[in-house]
C-alpha positions in Angstrom: -18.3 -30.7 -140.6 -19.1 -30.5 -136.9 -16.4 -31.4 -134.3 -17.7 -32.4 -130.9 -16.0 -32.2 -127.5 -17.4 -33.8 -124.4 -16.5 -33.0 -120.8 -17.9 -35.7 -118.5 -16.2 -37.3 -115.4 -18.8 -40.1 -114.9 -17.9 -42.9 -117.3 -21.4 -44.3 -117.4 -22.8 -40.9 -118.4 -19.9 -40.4 -120.8 -20.8 -43.7 -122.5 -24.5 -42.7 -122.6 -23.7 -39.4 -124.3 -21.3 -41.1 -126.7 -24.0 -43.5 -127.7 -26.4 -40.7 -128.4 -23.8 -38.9 -130.5 -23.1 -42.1 -132.5 -26.8 -42.4 -133.3 -26.8 -38.8 -134.5 -24.0 -39.7 -136.9 -26.4 -42.1 -138.6 -28.8 -39.3 -139.1 -26.4 -36.5 -140.1 -24.3 -38.6 -142.4 -20.8 -37.3 -143.2 -21.6 -34.0 -141.3 -20.0 -34.9 -138.0 -16.2 -35.0 -137.7 -14.2 -36.0 -134.7 -15.8 -36.7 -131.3 -13.3 -36.2 -128.4 -14.2 -37.2 -124.8 -12.5 -35.8 -121.7 -12.9 -36.3 -117.9 -10.7 -33.4 -116.9 -11.4 -29.7 -117.7 -7.7 -28.9 -118.2 -7.3 -31.7 -120.7 -10.2 -30.4 -122.8 -9.1 -26.8 -122.7 -5.5 -27.7 -123.7 -6.7 -29.6 -126.8 -8.8 -26.8 -128.3 -6.8 -25.5 -131.2 -9.6 -24.2 -133.4 -12.5 -21.7 -133.1 -15.8 -21.3 -134.8 -19.3 -22.5 -135.2 -18.1 -25.9 -136.4 -17.3 -26.7 -132.7 -19.9 -28.2 -130.3 -19.2 -28.7 -126.6 -21.3 -30.9 -124.3 -20.2 -29.9 -120.8 -21.1 -31.5 -117.5 -21.7 -28.5 -115.1 -20.4 -30.2 -112.0 -16.9 -31.5 -111.7 -15.1 -33.3 -108.9 -13.3 -30.1 -107.9 -16.1 -27.6 -108.4 -19.9 -27.8 -108.4 -19.8 -25.2 -111.2 -16.6 -26.4 -112.9 -18.2 -26.9 -116.2 -19.5 -23.4 -116.2 -16.0 -22.1 -115.6 -14.8 -24.2 -118.6 -17.6 -22.7 -120.7 -16.6 -19.2 -119.7 -13.0 -19.8 -120.9 -14.3 -21.3 -124.2 -16.7 -18.3 -124.7 -13.9 -15.8 -124.0 -11.9 -17.0 -127.0 -14.8 -18.2 -129.2 -18.1 -16.4 -129.7 -19.3 -18.9 -132.3 -18.9 -22.4 -130.7 -22.1 -24.1 -129.5 -22.3 -25.1 -125.8 -24.7 -27.5 -124.3 -24.8 -28.2 -120.6 -25.6 -31.6 -119.3 -26.1 -32.0 -115.6 -27.9 -33.8 -112.7 -28.2 -30.5 -111.0 -31.0 -28.5 -112.7 -30.9 -26.0 -109.9 -27.7 -24.7 -111.4 -29.5 -23.5 -114.5 -29.7 -19.8 -113.3 -25.9 -19.7 -113.0 -25.5 -20.4 -116.7 -27.6 -17.3 -117.5 -25.7 -15.2 -114.9 -22.4 -15.8 -116.8 -24.1 -15.0 -120.2 -22.6 -18.0 -121.9 -25.3 -18.2 -124.7 -25.8 -21.9 -124.2 -27.6 -23.8 -126.9 -29.4 -26.1 -124.5 -29.5 -27.4 -120.9 -30.1 -31.1 -120.6 -31.1 -32.9 -117.4 -29.3 -36.3 -117.0 -32.4 -37.7 -115.3 -34.4 -37.6 -118.5 -35.5 -41.0 -119.9 -33.1 -42.4 -122.4 -35.3 -41.8 -125.5 -36.0 -38.2 -124.5 -32.3 -37.7 -123.6 -31.2 -39.0 -127.0 -33.7 -36.9 -128.8 -32.4 -33.7 -127.2 -28.8 -34.6 -128.0 -29.7 -35.3 -131.7 -31.7 -32.1 -131.9 -28.9 -30.0 -130.5 -26.4 -31.5 -132.9 -28.8 -30.5 -135.7 -29.1 -27.0 -134.4 -25.3 -26.7 -134.2 -25.0 -27.8 -137.8 -27.5 -25.2 -138.9 -25.7 -22.5 -136.9 -22.5 -23.5 -138.5 -23.8 -22.9 -142.0 -25.3 -19.5 -141.0 -22.1 -18.3 -139.3 -20.0 -19.1 -142.3 -22.3 -17.2 -144.6 -23.2 -14.1 -142.5 -21.0 -12.7 -139.8 -17.8 -14.7 -139.6 -14.6 -14.8 -141.6 -13.3 -18.4 -141.8 -9.7 -19.3 -142.1 -9.3 -22.9 -143.4 -5.8 -24.4 -143.3 -4.5 -27.9 -143.6 -4.3 -28.3 -139.8 -7.1 -26.1 -138.5 -10.3 -24.0 -139.0 -10.6 -20.7 -137.3 -13.6 -18.3 -137.4 -13.2 -14.6 -136.6 -16.0 -12.1 -136.2 -15.7 -10.0 -139.4 -16.3 -6.7 -137.6 -13.1 -7.3 -135.5 -10.8 -7.7 -138.6 -8.5 -4.8 -139.2 -6.1 -6.0 -141.9 -4.1 -8.9 -143.3 -0.4 -8.5 -144.2 2.3 -10.7 -145.7 4.4 -12.4 -143.1 8.2 -12.5 -143.0 7.7 -16.3 -143.0 7.4 -17.5 -146.6 3.8 -18.4 -147.7 2.3 -17.1 -144.5 -0.1 -14.2 -143.8 -0.7 -12.4 -140.5 -4.3 -11.4 -139.6 -4.6 -8.3 -137.4 -7.8 -8.0 -135.4 -9.0 -5.7 -132.7 -7.8 -8.2 -130.1 -5.0 -10.4 -131.5 -2.8 -11.4 -134.4 -3.1 -14.8 -136.1 -0.4 -16.1 -138.5 -1.4 -18.8 -141.0 -0.5 -20.2 -144.4 -2.2 -18.3 -147.1 -2.0 -15.7 -149.9 -3.4 -12.2 -149.9 -4.7 -12.7 -153.5 -6.9 -15.6 -152.3 -8.0 -13.9 -149.1 -9.3 -10.8 -150.9 -11.4 -13.0 -153.1 -12.9 -14.8 -150.1 -15.1 -11.8 -149.0 -16.1 -8.8 -151.1 -16.0 -6.5 -148.1 -12.2 -6.8 -148.0 -10.0 -4.6 -150.2 -6.3 -5.0 -151.3 -4.9 -1.5 -150.7 -1.2 -2.4 -151.2 0.8 -5.3 -152.5 1.4 -6.4 -148.9 -1.9 -5.5 -147.3 -5.6 -6.3 -147.5 -7.9 -4.2 -145.3 -11.3 -4.2 -143.8 -12.5 -0.7 -144.7 -15.2 -0.8 -142.0 -12.5 -0.3 -139.3 -10.4 2.5 -141.0 -10.6 5.7 -139.0 -8.1 7.9 -140.9 -6.2 8.0 -144.2 -2.9 10.0 -144.4 -2.7 10.6 -148.2 0.7 12.3 -148.0 2.4 9.5 -146.1 0.2 6.8 -147.7 -0.8 5.3 -144.3 -4.2 3.9 -143.1 -5.0 4.1 -139.4 -7.4 1.8 -137.5 -9.5 2.2 -134.4 -6.9 0.6 -132.0 -4.0 2.7 -133.3 -2.5 0.2 -135.7 -1.7 1.2 -139.2 -0.7 -0.1 -142.6 0.5 1.1 -146.0 -1.8 2.1 -148.9 -0.6 2.7 -152.4 -1.3 6.0 -154.0 -3.3 4.4 -156.8 -5.7 2.9 -154.2 -6.3 5.9 -152.1 -9.4 7.2 -154.0 -11.1 3.8 -153.6 -10.2 3.7 -149.9 -11.9 7.1 -149.4 -15.0 5.9 -151.2 -15.2 2.8 -149.0 -14.7 4.8 -145.8 -17.8 6.8 -146.7 -20.0 3.7 -146.9 -22.2 3.5 -143.7 -20.8 0.9 -141.3 -23.1 -2.1 -140.6 -24.1 -3.0 -137.1 -21.8 -5.5 -135.4 -23.4 -8.9 -134.9 
């Protein structure tokens, strides 16, 4: 299911885009979730609670306060989410080079001056591309956390380990950049991806990021200095997994 966010300050253009998205819903039946429209950058940014390839942003490049305001919004989105799709829509095609300068990996760049039919075709096509991208990301390079309230995708190569949380029924994911707490069970998480390994009753690790195993103390160390416990019975398997060549990060 694809969730769509729109940043557009001009209400005529906002309605035009909303109409094109509505037509795409008739094509991609039951594959598009919520569609949220905003006319202020801060409002949009404050309402983003998820991350992943199931998110698509249509951003107007120019805002009232900044000719490149939409680019700055995209930059903040991309800093926290490498998987979301971003499409720029603008009446200022001369700003196209700026989007490449910031390396925002935009899916498309649409000129507002296009005829309505061509404009709608581009919107519908981009939604189709985002849907395809969502399927590939879930299969190939991302770990997806699905909870009752949110869906979050994390680059698999950034995962260090999962541990049981002091909060009942919750798990803490440790990555190279952050910690994410969510409702879950280690027994289910380890079944979600064969690359993960349960090394202890309280820990599931990503062996790709282990740099050292202290057999005497029963401690695993990761690239960023973090560590977790490993049971004596699982040490042999951990060593074997550490010897497997690491894949290239996507």
